N, C-alpha and C positions, 0 to 999 in steps of 0.2 A: 504494500500500500504506500502511495506517495505521501510526502510530508503535507502537501496541500490538501489532500483528501482527508487528512486527520484533523484539520482545523475546522472550527465552526464557520469561519469565513476567511478568505485570503485577502480581500481588498479592504484596506484600512487607511483612514486619514489621520495624520498626526500633525499637530500644530506646534509652531515654535516662535520665539521672539528673537529679533536680531541682536544676539549677544554671543560672546565667545562660547558660553556654555550651552549653546544650541548644538555644539559640535557632535555630541553622540548621535543625535538624530540625523544630522547632515551626513556623517560618515557611515552610519549604518546603511544609508541609502547609497552613497557613492561607492562604497566598497562591496556592495552586493550582499551585505549581511542579512538584510530583510529577506531578499530573494532566497538566500541559502536556507532560511528557516520557513520557506513556503509562503512568504508574505508578498503582496503587491501593495506597497505603501506609497501613498501620495503625501508628501510633506508640504505644509502650507505655512508661509510666513504671515504672522499676524502683527497688528500695530500696537496692541496694549495687552496687559494682563487681564483687564476686564473683558476684552474680546475673547481671550483664551477661555476664561471661566465660563462666559455665556455660551460660547459655541460648543464646548464640551457638555454643558448642562442640557442643552436642547438637542444634542446629537449631530450637530453640523461637523463636529470633530469627534472621532472615536476616542482619541487620547491626545495628550499634549505634554510638552515641557511645561511644568508648573512651578511656581514658587512653593517651597516646602510647606508653608503654613496654609496655603490656599485650600486644599481639600479638607483640612481640619475646620477652617472657618465655615465652609459650605456645609459640612456635616453637622456642625454645632448649630447652624441656623442663625449665625450672627453676621453673615454677609448679605448683600442684597439678593443673592441667589442662594436658595436653601435646597440643596440637592445632595444626598449622601454621595461622597466621592472617596476614592482611595489613592494612596501613594504606593505603587507597586515596587518601586526601586528608587534609590537616590542616584541622580545623574552626575553629581560632582560635589566637591567640597571647596569652600573658599571662592575667590574670584571677585569679591566686592571691594569697594573702597569708599571713603568719604573724601570728597573734593570740595575745596573752598575757593571762592573767587580771589583773584589777585588783590582786589580792593579790600576785601575782608581781611586777607592775610596782612596787608599793610596796617590795618587797624589793630590787628593782634600784636604786631611787632611794636607798635606805639604803646599799647595798653599793657602788654605783658612781656617786656623784653627778656625777662628771666627765663622764659620758656622757648625763645626763638633764637635765630641767629646762631652764634657759636655755642649757645646753650642747648641747641637741638642737635643731637648726634645724627649723623648721616644714616638714613634708613629707619630711624626711630619714629614712633608716632608722636604727633603733637599732643601734649597734655591738654585735655579739654578745659582745664582751669584757665588756660590762656584765652579761650573763647569766652569763658565766663566773665573775664575782665571786660571784654568788649560789650557783652550783654548788659552788664550793670552800668557801664559808662553810657551806653545808649539810653538806658532807662532813666538815668539821672538827668540826661540832657533832653529828655522828652522826644527822642528820635525813634523812628520805626524799629520794631524788633527785627533781629536777624531772621531771615527767611531761608528755611532749609527744606529740601524735598527728599522723599523716598519714592519708590516706584509703585507702591500699592500699600493699602492699610495693613493687610495681612501678609507681611513679607519679612524675610530675614533682614532686609535693608532697613525697614522701619525699626525693628527691634535692636539691630546693631547701632543705629544712629542714636536711639534713645539710651542704650546702655552706655555709649561713649559720652553723651551729654550728661547723664546722671553721674558718671564717674568724675566729672568736673564740677559737680554741685549745681548743675543747671536743671531746672524743672522743664522738661520738654513740652508740657502742655500749658505752661504759664509764662515762661520767659523767652521763648522763641516762637516763631510762626512756622508750623509744619504743613506741608502740602504734598500732593501726589502728582508726579510727572512721569509719563511713560519713558522707558529707557532711551529710545532714540531721540527724544526731544530735550533731554537734560542739558546737553551742551549748548543748544540754542537758547534755552531759558537762562542759563548762566551768562552767556555772552550778552544777552539783551538786558541783563540786570533785573530780570523778573525774580530770581532767587539769588541768594548769596552762597549757596552750596548745596550739595546733594550726596546721597548714598546710592550707588548704582553698581551694577555689574560691568565688567569690562566688555568692550574697549573704551567705554565712554569716560572713564577717568583719565586714561592715558591720552585720549583724544583732546581733552581740555588742556592737559599739560603740553601736548604737542603744539596746540594753537596759541599757547602763551596766555590763556585766560584763567587758568586755575592751577592750584597746587594740591597735591594729595596730602591730607592731614593724617589719615590712618587707613590701613587696609583692614578688611575683615579678619585677615589672619592675625593682625595685631590684637584685635578685640576678642575673638574667640578662635583659637587655632582649630582647624579641622571642623569648621562649622558647616552643616549641611546646607546646600544652596538650592538646587532645583531637583525636582522629582518627576517621574513618569506618572501623570495623573489621568484618571478616567472616572466615570461614574461607577458606583457600586453595582448598579444594575447591569451595566455593560460588561463588567468583569464577571458577574455571575452567569451571564448569557454566553460569554466567549472565553472560558477559562484556558483552553488550549491556545487560542489566538494570543491571549495576553502573555502566556508563557513564552511563545515564540517571539513576541515583541521584546520581552525582557532579555531573552538570550541574545538577540541581535544587538540590542543596545549595550549589553554588558560586554560583548566582544568589541564593539566600537570604542567603548570606554577604555578597554585594555590597550587597543591600538593607539589611542590618543595619549596614553601615559608613557609610551615609548619615546624617549628624547629624540630619536632619529626621525620621528614622524611630525614633530612640532612645526618645522618649517613648511612642510606640505599642508598641514592643517591651517596655518596662517594664510598661506596663498589661496586656498580654496575658500575659507571663511570670508576673506576680504571681498569676494565677488558680490555684485549687486543683488544676486538672488538670495544671499544669505545675510551677512552682517553689513556689507556695503561701507567699509571703513578702510583706511590706508593699511596695506599689508604690513608695513613696518611698525605701525602702532599695535596691531594684533600680535605680531611676532615678539615685540618687546614685552608685552604682558605675559605671553606664554613662556617666555624665557626666565621669568622670575621663579626661583626655587620654591616649591611647595605652595605656590599661589593658586594654581589650577590643578586639583587632584581629581582625576576622573575614575580611577579604578583602584589604585594602591590603597593600602590600609583599610580594607573592607569598605571602601568609599560607596559602593553600590548597595550595601545592606541598609534597609530602612529601619534604623534603630527606633524602637518605640520610646526610648528615653529622649530622643530628639523631639518626638511628638509631644511628650510630656512637657519639655522645656518651652516649646512654642505655645502650648496652651497656658502654661504658667505666665508667659508674657502677656497673653491676651487678658488674663485675669488681672495681672498687675496694672496694666494700662487702661483698664476699664472697658475693654472690648467684650469681655465675657464675665459672667457672674460665677463666683466660686460655688461649686455644687457637687454633690455626690455623682459619681459616674464619669467624671472627666477622664480617668484612666481607661475606662472601658471604651470611650470615644477614640482615644489614642490607639488602642488595640484594633479597633474596627477600621481605622483609616490607614495606619502604617502597617501594611500587610507583609510582615516578615515571613509569614508562612508561604505566601505565594512566591516571594523571592527565593526562599529556600528550595522550593520545588524546581524553579528554573535553574538555580545554581547547581543542584544535584545532577541535572541533565547535562550540564557543562563540566561536571566533575570538579567544581569549585568548592573550596571549604567555606563554611559560614561560621559566625560566632555561635558559641553554645547557648548564650543567653540572648534575650531580645532587648534587654536594657543594660545600661552601664551608668556609673556615676560620671556626670559630665563635668569637666574642668579639674579632675582630680590628678591629672598627669602633667606635671611640669617638665618631665623628662621622658625620653623614649621608654616604652613599656611593651610587654608581651600580652597579646590577646589569645586566650584559649579558643580553639575552634574544633569542629568535628573532624578536622584533619591535622595538619602540622600547625604548631603555634605561629601566630602572625606578628611580625614586628610592627609596632605602631609608633607614630610620632606624638609629641606632646599635644594636649588638647585643652590647655588651661585658658582661663579668661583673663582679660586685661587687668582686672582688679584682684585676681587671685581667689575669687569666690568659687564655690562648688555647688552644683545642683545635684541633689540626691533624689532620684525618681521614686525611691521607696518612702519618702517623707510626704505623704499625701496631705498633711495638715497645712504645710506652708504654701504650696502652689507657687513658690517663687524661689529665687536663688538665696541661699544662706551664705553671707560673706564671711571670710576668714577675718581674724583680728587684723587691724591695720595700724600703722605707725601713728603716733600722736601727731596731730597737725594735718593729717591727710583730710582733704575736703571731699568726701565721697559718700554719696547716698548708699544705703543698704540696697543691694540688688536682690 
């Protein structure tokens, strides 16, 4: 029996947003991996995350690259679209950054020279207390608040930005103005002075730097090493109706992720992604981002495993920032949405080892560590948070991050 005849359907539509981390979808197509697993996939470029969400919800797309918190929000009924969705695999770790306009950076240098210039080590993140000095200076002078954007209310970008701001003692909901801008439009909004900064995926941070209109204040890797970024999302009902087709999608995308993590393939990845059909950005900008060590992780370190502790953390942020109410059963929602069981089935068919557990303590590893799997132990990189805090998914009472003790004088909110 052929592979195609075993699938519930072979023709599938998959959506993506023009970002570097659409690469697994693009290369599963280009390398013939979808076809190898019996699939005839049409990949469709979309303009915004709201478009992705809406088209998956109504069936115009069968599956899509999604922000990791999106299927959680849809399943919790706290987004404008309330449809049970799942995350069948994680597509990548890291890849985001916070970029500030040159004008705002100059204000920071004037207001907080102790955090900038020679006091800011090369490659180190900007301490958010430097931005806090500008925020308070503007408030005292009666000037407009600093305007910052993320790409979607339920996104790692929103939570990374809030975490960084809170680390500097800034109340994200009271002391700055937050908005949503689709990823491809962030550079234009920054250039036009509509916003003072943003948190977005690449290449739109490197593009602002290349144009001379922005400076990267911190990468997502600085804020939470090994943060889950995008997932393969679909509706729960589609997954239930097409279990074999979904497994085939996961297998093809996992193989594409492994190809992308080979250093020898990064130049080709940059060349292809730069094209107008995909990201439509200068190849040198994409290549520069892909060349940063551990900034884009597509497969290594169990990157494709949909950790339910990641889902727990995202839900905790939704509760913390008033998007969701604390309630019994949130852990069950995480289990229902982040389908480690489905991924395990696909990984087994590829003879790939998986973690033994579905959850881990997040932020507990400041140094390399070893992950037990159902095969050989796996070497893992640090996964600590910027502030040294730890998220324990077994602590159902807090629904937030419990911070470690900090040095006297540190101005940082409890996360």
